[in-house]
N, C-alpha and C positions, 0 to 999 in steps of 0.2 A: 735721547731716544725720543721726547719729545717736539725737538726739532726736527728731525728727521720726518715724521708723522705730519707737523704742520707743512711742510717741503713735499711731501708726497700729495696730501688733499692741494697745495696748489696747485701745481703741474695738470692734477686731474681736474681740477678746476679751469685752467688754461686751456687744456687739451678739448677740453667739451665744450666749454663755451660757457660755463656755472659760476659765472663773478659770485657770487653767494659762498660756493667752495673755496673760490679762491681766496675771496677775501679771510673765511674760517680760516685756510692754512698758513693764512700769514698774521694771524692773531696769534694761532696757538704758537709760531714761530718768536712774537714776541712777551709772548706770556713765558716760555721759557726761558728767553735770555734774560728776563726779569728775574725769575727763578735761578739762574745761574747768577746772578748777581748778589741776590740776598745771599747765599752760602756762601759767597765768596768771602764777602764782608762779616760774615758770622765765623768764618775763619779766620781771617785777619784779627777777631774780638776775641777767639778763642787764645792763639799765639796770644796778643795781648797781655791775656790774664794770663796765661801759661808764665810769660817770662815774670810778668810781676809778683807770683810768687813763688819764683826761683830767687828772684830777689831777694826777697824774703826771709828766703831759706841760709840765708850766708850769715 
């Protein structure tokens, strides 16, 4: 959702010549990408933790 919002801001900025709005859109997209990566790492860590727990139950 954040990426879409950022793309919209960027597009509006380009259409209107508003460099600030365009930059805000690019920043919003970068934040969304970073958040996705953090979530991905967290999911992988949870998977490893679950795997280790299952190995100890055997």
